[in-house]
C-alpha positions in Angstrom: 129.0 177.0 -71.7 126.8 174.1 -70.4 126.7 173.7 -66.5 127.9 170.1 -66.3 127.4 170.2 -62.5 123.7 169.6 -63.3 124.2 166.5 -65.1 123.5 163.4 -63.0 125.8 160.2 -63.3 125.2 157.8 -66.0 123.9 154.4 -64.8 122.7 151.3 -66.4 119.5 149.9 -67.1 118.3 147.9 -64.0 119.5 150.3 -61.4 117.4 150.9 -58.5 116.6 154.5 -57.7 114.6 154.1 -54.4 110.8 154.2 -53.6 108.5 156.5 -55.0 108.5 159.9 -53.4 105.7 160.2 -50.6 103.4 162.7 -52.9 103.6 160.5 -55.9 102.8 157.4 -53.8 99.7 159.1 -52.1 98.5 160.3 -55.4 98.8 156.8 -57.2 98.2 154.4 -54.1 101.4 152.9 -54.9 103.2 153.1 -51.6 106.3 151.1 -51.3 106.9 150.6 -54.9 110.6 150.5 -55.9 111.7 152.8 -58.8 113.8 150.7 -61.4 115.5 152.3 -64.4 114.5 150.3 -67.6 116.4 150.3 -70.9 116.1 153.8 -72.4 114.9 155.3 -74.8 112.1 153.2 -75.7 113.9 151.3 -78.2 116.2 150.0 -75.8 113.2 148.2 -73.8 111.7 146.9 -77.1 115.1 145.3 -78.0 115.1 143.8 -74.5 111.8 142.0 -75.4 113.3 140.4 -78.7 112.8 136.7 -78.3 116.2 135.5 -79.4 118.1 132.7 -78.1 121.5 134.1 -79.4 123.6 136.1 -76.8 125.2 139.5 -77.9 128.0 139.0 -80.2 130.4 141.3 -82.2 129.2 139.1 -85.2 125.6 138.7 -84.5 123.5 136.3 -86.4 120.1 138.2 -85.7 119.1 141.9 -86.2 115.8 143.8 -85.2 113.6 146.2 -86.5 111.4 148.2 -84.0 108.7 148.9 -86.3 106.2 151.7 -86.0 105.9 155.4 -87.1 109.5 155.1 -87.6 111.7 151.9 -88.1 114.8 151.5 -86.1 116.9 148.7 -87.4 120.1 147.3 -85.8 122.1 144.7 -83.9 123.0 144.0 -80.3 126.7 144.1 -79.7 129.0 143.9 -76.8 130.8 147.1 -77.7 130.6 150.2 -80.0 131.3 150.0 -83.7 133.1 153.2 -84.7 134.7 153.5 -88.1 134.5 155.5 -91.3 131.9 153.1 -92.9 129.7 153.7 -89.6 129.9 157.3 -90.2 129.3 157.1 -93.8 126.1 155.0 -93.3 124.9 157.2 -90.6 124.8 154.6 -88.0 124.6 155.3 -84.2 125.8 153.5 -81.3 123.3 153.8 -78.4 123.5 151.8 -74.8 121.3 148.9 -74.5 120.5 146.4 -71.7 123.1 144.1 -69.9 126.0 146.5 -70.9 125.5 145.9 -74.6 125.3 148.5 -77.5 122.8 148.9 -80.2 124.2 149.5 -83.5 121.4 151.1 -85.4 120.0 153.1 -88.1 116.9 155.2 -88.1 114.5 154.7 -91.1 111.3 156.3 -92.3 108.7 153.6 -91.3 105.0 153.4 -91.2 104.9 157.1 -91.2 104.4 156.8 -95.0 101.2 155.1 -94.8 100.0 156.7 -91.6 100.1 160.2 -93.3 98.6 158.9 -96.6 95.8 157.4 -94.6 95.3 160.8 -92.8 95.2 162.4 -96.1 92.6 160.0 -97.5 90.3 160.5 -94.2 90.4 164.3 -94.6 89.0 163.8 -98.3 86.2 161.8 -96.8 87.8 158.3 -97.5 88.3 156.8 -94.2 90.0 153.3 -94.4 91.0 151.1 -91.8 94.6 149.7 -91.6 93.2 146.0 -92.7 91.4 147.5 -95.7 94.6 149.3 -96.7 96.7 146.2 -96.6 94.0 144.3 -98.5 93.9 146.8 -101.4 97.8 147.0 -101.4 97.8 143.0 -101.8 95.7 143.5 -105.0 98.0 146.2 -106.4 100.8 145.3 -109.1 103.9 144.3 -107.5 107.1 146.3 -107.5 106.0 148.9 -110.0 107.2 152.1 -108.5 109.6 152.7 -105.6 110.6 155.6 -103.3 113.4 156.2 -101.0 111.6 156.4 -97.5 114.1 158.7 -96.0 113.8 161.2 -98.6 113.2 164.7 -97.5 109.9 165.1 -99.4 108.4 162.4 -96.9 109.2 164.1 -93.7 106.3 166.5 -93.4 104.5 166.8 -96.7 101.1 168.5 -96.7 99.7 165.4 -98.4 101.7 162.3 -98.5 99.9 160.5 -101.4 100.6 163.7 -103.6 104.2 163.7 -102.3 104.5 160.0 -103.3 103.2 160.4 -106.7 105.2 163.6 -107.6 108.3 161.6 -106.4 107.5 158.8 -108.9 106.9 160.9 -111.8 109.8 163.0 -111.0 112.2 159.8 -111.1 110.7 158.3 -114.2 108.3 155.9 -112.8 104.7 155.5 -113.0 102.7 157.5 -110.3 100.6 155.3 -108.2 96.9 155.7 -109.2 95.0 154.2 -106.2 95.3 153.8 -102.6 96.5 150.4 -102.8 99.1 150.9 -105.1 100.2 154.0 -103.0 100.5 151.7 -99.7 102.1 149.0 -101.9 104.6 151.5 -103.1 105.5 152.7 -99.5 105.8 148.9 -98.0 107.8 147.6 -100.7 110.1 150.6 -100.4 110.6 150.1 -96.9 111.3 146.4 -97.3 114.1 147.3 -99.9 115.3 149.9 -97.4 115.6 147.1 -94.7 117.5 145.1 -97.3 119.9 147.7 -97.8 120.5 148.2 -94.2 120.8 144.6 -93.7 123.7 144.8 -96.0 125.3 147.6 -94.1 124.9 145.9 -90.8 126.5 142.5 -92.3 129.6 144.9 -93.6 130.0 146.6 -90.2 129.9 143.5 -88.2 131.6 141.1 -90.4 129.1 138.3 -90.0 125.8 137.0 -91.6 122.5 137.7 -90.4 120.1 135.0 -90.7 117.2 136.0 -88.6 115.1 139.5 -88.7 113.1 140.0 -85.6 110.4 142.5 -86.1 109.0 144.1 -83.0 106.4 146.8 -81.9 103.2 148.1 -83.6 104.3 147.5 -87.1 105.1 143.7 -86.5 101.3 143.0 -86.9 101.3 144.2 -90.8 101.9 140.6 -92.1 102.3 142.1 -95.8 105.2 144.1 -94.8 106.6 141.1 -93.0 106.5 138.7 -95.8 107.8 141.6 -98.5 110.7 141.8 -95.8 111.3 138.2 -95.7 111.3 138.3 -99.7 113.2 141.3 -100.0 116.1 140.3 -97.6 115.8 136.5 -98.3 115.9 136.0 -94.5 113.7 134.3 -92.1 111.7 136.9 -90.2 110.1 136.6 -86.9 107.4 139.0 -85.9 106.3 140.0 -82.3 105.7 140.7 -79.6 103.7 143.7 -80.8 104.0 145.7 -77.1 107.8 145.1 -77.0 108.6 148.3 -75.4 106.2 147.5 -72.5 107.2 144.0 -72.2 110.9 144.9 -72.1 110.4 147.7 -69.5 108.6 145.3 -67.2 111.1 142.4 -67.6 114.2 144.6 -66.7 112.5 145.5 -63.6 111.9 141.9 -62.8 115.6 141.0 -63.3 116.8 143.8 -61.4 114.3 142.8 -58.6 116.0 139.1 -58.7 112.8 137.6 -59.9 114.8 136.3 -63.2 118.4 135.7 -63.0 119.5 137.2 -66.2 118.2 139.1 -69.6 118.8 135.7 -71.3 116.4 133.8 -69.0 113.9 137.0 -69.5 114.0 136.6 -73.2 113.3 132.7 -72.6 110.1 133.9 -70.5 108.9 136.3 -73.3 109.4 133.7 -75.8 107.1 131.1 -73.9 104.6 134.1 -73.0 103.8 135.6 -76.3 102.8 134.7 -79.7 105.1 135.3 -82.6 104.9 134.6 -86.4 107.4 133.4 -88.6 107.8 134.5 -92.3 110.0 132.9 -94.7 110.8 133.7 -98.3 108.3 132.8 -100.6 109.5 134.4 -103.9 112.7 136.3 -103.5 113.7 136.3 -107.0 111.9 139.4 -108.3 113.2 141.4 -105.5 116.7 141.3 -106.8 115.8 143.3 -109.9 113.8 145.8 -107.7 116.8 146.3 -105.5 118.8 147.4 -108.3 116.4 150.0 -109.0 116.1 151.1 -105.7 119.9 151.3 -105.2 120.0 153.7 -108.1 117.1 155.8 -106.8 118.6 156.2 -103.4 122.2 156.8 -104.9 
């Protein structure tokens, strides 16, 4: 049995734990520094930094994607959503800041491209991210699709080969270039976002108008535009360093430097650049979404 007496009380983000231990303070030169709990795990801090003007709601009009190696897509609600649909769609209710709950789903993210880039680099073809995106822009659109969450892509020996084999096995043209491979990965991610968006709206009973993309993946403008087109929604990308920003701002709120989380988000909105993407050509994505739905079941 787990010895539960060793477990500490659960406390909310913004809790002050006291000053740094003397040894740590001496080693770091940070004497007198107050230790404050931020939103945890890192996604909670990233969501803290979403530059929204809307308060938490049981029927939110915005959602977030914390975009990086993995994509975490969800909404901020006043309380948990616990029902059969939530279990069926494999959503999780996690603690957020200000007493909120983050109803979210984990999605395979830019891992697909990161591991493809790694394979190409090992073969002597070392591409930068900008170059890969440029090649993807030139590849034919919506030609082949994959399920980003399929087990084949969790830890393959060679990601481009895994993508080609998946496409061949499902009766689709296998991507025959680096650009086509990256485009397949990004388009499939955008369609997965559309599917999860629909589930979020089912679970909350509202319509989501804006998708906030934060984290390192928010600088991928091609994926941002694909997401706007695939979901037929407004996308706001940034800030990039959302986790660090949210961590710091939670400490500022706890110290009394800012009066509320809403005020902190207003400061973030005025302090960091964001980029807005609106749907430009959503129609072709409807047919692609039908194909994607048949792939993932």
